[in-house]
C-alpha positions as CSV (number, residue, x, y, z in Angstrom):
1,M,0.0,0.0,0.0
2,M,1.2,3.4,-0.9
3,E,0.4,5.7,2.0
4,S,0.9,9.0,0.3
5,E,-1.6,11.2,1.9
6,V,-3.3,11.6,5.3
7,L,-6.9,12.7,5.0
8,L,-8.9,14.6,7.7
9,G,-11.6,12.7,9.4
10,R,-12.1,9.8,11.9
11,C,-12.6,6.1,11.6
12,P,-16.2,5.0,12.2
13,R,-15.0,1.8,14.0
14,C,-12.2,2.9,16.4
15,G,-12.4,6.7,16.2
16,G,-8.9,6.9,15.0
17,A,-7.9,10.1,13.3
18,Q,-5.1,8.7,11.0
19,I,-7.0,8.1,7.8
20,L,-4.7,7.0,4.9
21,F,-5.4,7.1,1.2
22,D,-4.1,4.2,-1.0
23,E,-3.3,5.5,-4.4
24,D,-3.1,2.1,-6.0
25,T,-6.6,0.9,-5.0
26,G,-8.3,4.3,-4.4
27,E,-9.3,3.2,-0.8
28,E,-9.5,5.2,2.4
29,V,-8.1,3.1,5.3
30,C,-7.8,3.7,9.0
31,G,-4.2,3.6,10.0
32,S,-5.0,2.3,13.5
33,C,-7.4,-0.7,12.9
34,G,-7.1,-1.2,9.2
35,C,-10.8,-0.6,8.5
36,V,-11.6,0.3,4.9
37,I,-13.7,3.4,5.2
38,V,-14.2,4.1,1.5
39,E,-13.7,1.3,-1.0
40,R,-12.9,3.4,-4.0
41,I,-12.9,7.2,-4.7
42,E,-12.2,8.9,-7.9
43,E,-8.6,9.8,-8.5
44,M,-8.3,13.5,-9.1
45,K,-4.7,13.6,-10.2
46,P,-3.8,13.5,-14.0
47,E,-3.1,10.2,-15.7
48,W,0.3,9.9,-17.2
49,M,1.4,8.2,-20.3
50,G,4.9,7.3,-19.1
51,T,6.2,5.8,-15.9
52,P,9.5,6.6,-14.0
53,E,10.2,2.9,-13.7
54,A,10.1,2.5,-17.5
55,G,12.4,5.5,-17.9
56,E,9.8,7.5,-19.7
57,D,8.7,11.1,-19.3
58,D,6.0,11.2,-16.8
59,D,4.6,14.7,-17.7
60,R,2.5,13.8,-20.7
61,M,-1.3,13.6,-20.3
62,I,-3.4,10.9,-21.8
63,G,-5.7,11.9,-24.6
64,P,-6.3,15.3,-26.3
65,P,-7.8,18.2,-24.4
66,T,-11.5,19.0,-24.8
67,S,-12.4,21.5,-27.5
68,L,-15.6,23.3,-28.5
69,A,-14.4,23.0,-32.1
70,R,-15.0,19.3,-32.1
71,H,-18.5,18.0,-32.7
72,D,-18.4,15.9,-29.5
73,M,-16.0,18.4,-27.6
74,G,-13.6,15.4,-27.3
75,L,-15.7,13.7,-24.7
76,S,-17.5,11.0,-26.7
77,T,-16.9,7.3,-26.5
78,Q,-16.9,4.7,-29.3
79,I,-18.3,1.2,-29.1
80,G,-15.8,-1.2,-30.6
81,R,-16.6,-3.5,-33.5
82,E,-15.6,-6.7,-31.8
83,D,-18.7,-8.8,-30.9
84,T,-17.1,-10.2,-27.8
85,D,-17.5,-9.6,-24.1
86,A,-14.8,-8.6,-21.5
87,Y,-13.5,-12.2,-21.4
88,G,-13.2,-12.5,-25.2
89,R,-16.2,-14.7,-25.6
90,A,-18.4,-14.2,-28.7
91,L,-21.8,-12.5,-28.1
92,Q,-24.8,-14.5,-29.0
93,G,-28.4,-14.0,-30.0
94,E,-30.3,-11.0,-28.6
95,V,-27.2,-9.6,-26.8
96,R,-25.3,-9.4,-30.1
97,K,-28.3,-7.6,-31.7
98,G,-28.6,-5.2,-28.8
99,V,-24.9,-4.3,-29.0
100,F,-25.2,-3.8,-32.8
101,K,-28.1,-1.4,-32.2
102,M,-26.2,0.6,-29.6
103,R,-23.2,0.8,-31.9
104,R,-25.3,2.2,-34.7
105,L,-27.0,4.8,-32.5
106,D,-23.7,5.8,-31.0
107,S,-22.2,6.4,-34.5
108,R,-25.1,8.8,-35.3
109,T,-25.0,10.8,-32.1
110,D,-24.3,14.5,-32.3
111,T,-22.7,14.3,-35.8
112,H,-24.7,17.3,-37.1
113,L,-21.8,19.6,-36.1
114,Q,-19.1,17.7,-38.0
115,P,-19.5,19.4,-41.4
116,A,-19.5,22.9,-39.8
117,F,-16.3,22.2,-37.8
118,I,-14.6,20.6,-40.7
119,E,-15.3,23.9,-42.6
120,L,-14.0,25.8,-39.6
121,K,-10.7,23.9,-39.5
122,R,-10.3,24.5,-43.2
123,L,-11.0,28.2,-42.9
124,A,-8.7,28.5,-39.9
125,D,-5.8,27.0,-41.8
126,A,-6.5,29.2,-44.8
127,L,-6.5,32.4,-42.6
128,S,-3.7,31.2,-40.2
129,L,-5.9,31.7,-37.2
130,K,-4.8,30.8,-33.7
131,G,-6.5,28.2,-31.5
132,V,-8.2,30.8,-29.3
133,I,-10.0,32.2,-32.3
134,V,-11.1,28.8,-33.5
135,E,-12.5,28.0,-30.0
136,R,-14.4,31.4,-29.9
137,T,-15.7,30.8,-33.4
138,A,-17.0,27.4,-32.3
139,Q,-18.7,28.9,-29.3
140,I,-20.4,31.5,-31.4
141,Y,-21.6,29.0,-33.9
142,R,-23.0,26.7,-31.2
143,K,-25.0,29.6,-29.8
144,I,-26.6,30.6,-33.1
145,R,-27.3,26.9,-33.9
146,R,-29.1,26.5,-30.6
147,K,-31.2,29.5,-31.5
148,G,-32.2,27.8,-34.7
149,L,-30.7,30.6,-36.9
150,T,-28.8,28.2,-39.1
151,H,-31.8,26.1,-40.2
152,G,-32.1,26.0,-43.9
153,K,-29.1,28.4,-44.4
154,S,-25.5,28.0,-45.6
155,T,-23.3,26.4,-43.0
156,A,-20.2,27.8,-44.7
157,A,-21.6,31.4,-44.6
158,F,-22.4,31.2,-40.9
159,I,-19.0,29.7,-40.1
160,A,-17.3,32.5,-42.1
161,A,-19.5,35.1,-40.3
162,S,-18.6,33.5,-36.9
163,V,-14.9,33.6,-37.7
164,Y,-15.2,37.3,-38.7
165,A,-17.0,38.1,-35.4
166,A,-14.3,36.2,-33.4
167,C,-11.5,38.1,-35.3
168,R,-13.2,41.5,-34.6
169,E,-13.6,40.7,-30.9
170,A,-9.9,39.9,-30.7
171,G,-8.8,42.9,-32.8
172,I,-7.4,40.7,-35.6
173,P,-7.3,42.5,-39.0
174,R,-9.4,40.2,-41.1
175,T,-12.0,41.7,-43.5
176,L,-15.2,40.3,-45.0
177,K,-13.3,40.1,-48.3
178,D,-10.7,37.9,-46.7
179,M,-13.5,35.7,-45.4
180,A,-15.1,35.5,-48.8
181,A,-11.8,34.6,-50.5
182,A,-11.0,31.8,-48.0
183,S,-14.5,30.4,-47.7
184,G,-15.7,30.7,-51.3
185,V,-18.9,32.3,-50.1
186,R,-20.1,35.7,-51.4
187,K,-19.1,38.7,-49.3
188,K,-22.7,39.9,-49.3
189,E,-23.9,36.5,-47.9
190,I,-21.3,36.5,-45.1
191,A,-22.2,40.1,-44.2
192,R,-25.9,39.2,-44.0
193,C,-25.2,36.3,-41.6
194,Y,-22.8,38.4,-39.5
195,R,-25.5,41.1,-39.1
196,L,-28.0,38.4,-38.0
197,L,-25.7,36.8,-35.4
198,F,-24.5,40.2,-34.2
199,R,-28.1,41.2,-33.5
200,E,-29.4,37.9,-32.1
201,L,-26.4,37.2,-29.8
202,E,-26.1,40.9,-28.8
203,L,-22.3,40.9,-29.4
204,Q,-20.3,43.8,-28.1
205,M,-17.7,44.6,-30.6
206,P,-14.7,46.8,-29.8
207,V,-13.9,49.7,-32.2
208,T,-11.4,48.4,-34.7
209,D,-8.1,50.3,-34.5
210,P,-7.0,51.3,-38.0
211,T,-3.4,51.0,-36.9
212,S,-3.7,47.2,-36.9
213,Y,-4.3,47.3,-40.7
214,I,-1.2,49.4,-41.5
215,S,1.3,46.5,-41.7
216,K,-0.9,44.3,-43.7
217,I,-1.9,46.9,-46.3
218,A,1.6,48.4,-46.5
219,S,3.2,45.0,-47.1
220,M,0.8,44.2,-49.9
221,A,1.1,47.6,-51.5
222,G,4.9,47.7,-51.3
223,A,5.1,50.7,-49.0
224,S,8.4,51.4,-47.3
225,E,9.0,51.1,-43.6
226,R,9.3,54.9,-43.3
227,T,5.9,55.3,-44.9
228,K,4.4,52.8,-42.4
229,R,5.9,54.8,-39.5
230,R,4.6,58.1,-40.8
231,A,1.2,56.6,-41.3
232,I,1.1,55.4,-37.7
233,E,2.2,58.8,-36.5
234,L,-0.6,60.4,-38.5
235,L,-3.2,58.1,-37.1
236,K,-2.1,59.0,-33.6
237,K,-2.9,62.6,-34.3
238,V,-6.3,62.0,-35.8
239,P,-9.3,62.6,-33.4
240,V,-11.1,59.4,-32.3
241,G,-14.3,60.8,-33.7
242,M,-12.9,60.8,-37.2
243,R,-12.2,57.0,-37.0
244,D,-15.4,55.8,-35.2
245,G,-18.0,54.5,-37.6
246,K,-15.6,54.4,-40.5
247,N,-14.1,51.4,-42.2
248,A,-10.8,50.8,-40.4
249,A,-9.1,49.5,-43.5
250,S,-10.0,52.7,-45.5
251,V,-8.7,54.9,-42.7
252,A,-5.4,52.9,-42.7
253,A,-5.1,53.1,-46.5
254,A,-5.7,56.8,-46.5
255,A,-3.1,57.3,-43.9
256,L,-0.6,55.3,-45.9
257,Y,-1.4,57.3,-49.0
258,L,-0.9,60.6,-47.2
259,A,2.3,59.4,-45.6
260,G,3.9,58.0,-48.8
261,P,6.2,59.9,-51.2
262,K,4.5,61.6,-54.2
263,D,7.6,61.7,-56.4
264,K,6.8,59.8,-59.6
265,D,10.3,58.3,-59.7
266,A,10.2,57.1,-56.1
267,A,10.6,53.3,-55.8
268,T,8.3,53.2,-52.8
269,K,5.6,55.4,-54.3
270,I,2.1,54.0,-53.6
271,T,-1.0,55.0,-55.5
272,Q,-4.6,54.8,-54.5
273,K,-4.9,51.9,-57.1
274,K,-2.3,49.9,-55.2
275,L,-3.9,50.6,-51.9
276,A,-7.3,49.6,-53.2
277,A,-6.0,46.3,-54.4
278,A,-4.1,45.7,-51.1
279,S,-7.0,46.6,-48.8
280,G,-9.9,45.1,-50.8
281,L,-11.6,48.5,-51.2
282,T,-12.4,50.7,-54.1
283,E,-10.4,53.7,-55.2
284,V,-13.4,55.9,-54.5
285,T,-13.6,54.8,-50.9
286,I,-9.9,55.5,-50.3
287,R,-10.2,58.9,-52.2
288,N,-13.1,59.9,-49.9
289,A,-11.1,58.9,-46.8
290,V,-8.1,60.9,-48.0
291,A,-10.5,63.9,-48.6
292,R,-11.7,63.6,-45.0
293,F,-8.1,63.6,-43.7
294,E,-7.2,66.7,-45.8
295,A,-10.3,68.5,-44.6
296,W,-9.4,67.7,-41.0
297,G,-5.9,69.0,-41.6
298,R,-7.2,72.3,-42.9
299,S,-9.7,72.7,-40.1
300,A,-7.1,71.9,-37.4
301,S,-4.7,74.4,-39.0
302,L,-1.9,71.8,-39.4
303,S,1.1,72.9,-41.4
304,L,1.5,71.0,-44.6
305,N,4.7,69.5,-45.8
306,P,5.3,71.5,-49.0
307,A,6.9,68.5,-50.7
308,L,4.2,66.0,-49.7
309,K,1.3,68.4,-49.7
310,R,-0.2,66.5,-46.8
311,P,-1.1,67.4,-43.2
312,F,1.7,66.9,-40.7
313,D,2.9,69.0,-37.8
């Protein structure tokens, strides 16, 4: 017996206070009279794959962790296909039929989420999303499914909308266009599903910081590191009211355009056309954002860089 832990309490037979716990058998035993107080209790310590005696690492847990992104959350069991009992004897007659029926029902249990989470895994790989975003997406999707919002609608569209919502909550710069490109679902359909789940689940979305889009758009548009820094500096000067309610990607693209060189011969010159392609927006959207910046610069009486013709202190 491995007397590894002394538990509080008293023996019901002799009144002794030394109650021992046997880790091998899971029993509570009185250390004075040997009375078995509890025959077996659940072991709360983790089960290890290796053993020190075998020279293996003893810090590896058995089995994968639970996950909301699995249809059974990693907690389901599976009835084996061997028609034998615990002693290896073949099952006969009604017993065999009963096991076959249980096996069939078990295979059908809670598989309705499998297609959705297969699509989620594919989308997460395409967008290089972290596990925490995948888990949050699965949580959102489970909620809207319980509300019956997905009935008769595109699973792929709702998964894409759930991913978009999870990314927005975490402040990760992913646009609806990114979701559409990765999922193969129309941007308009994803936006419709997102509005529905946003309203029904009463999600509280933080205001997206345009600065988070600077690196992504700048890299795709070929902007220099200096332009990126100047764009970030410009965004720090812009009043919060100018950014709220505006497309964060358009604000970031406008800042990059204003911060970049205008010399036609400059190797790092970026145009509104390049920025539109990099951000997934139209040139008109970026042009309107640039106009708002310039109007703000004039109203704030900011000095303009004579070479760049843009508002900077």
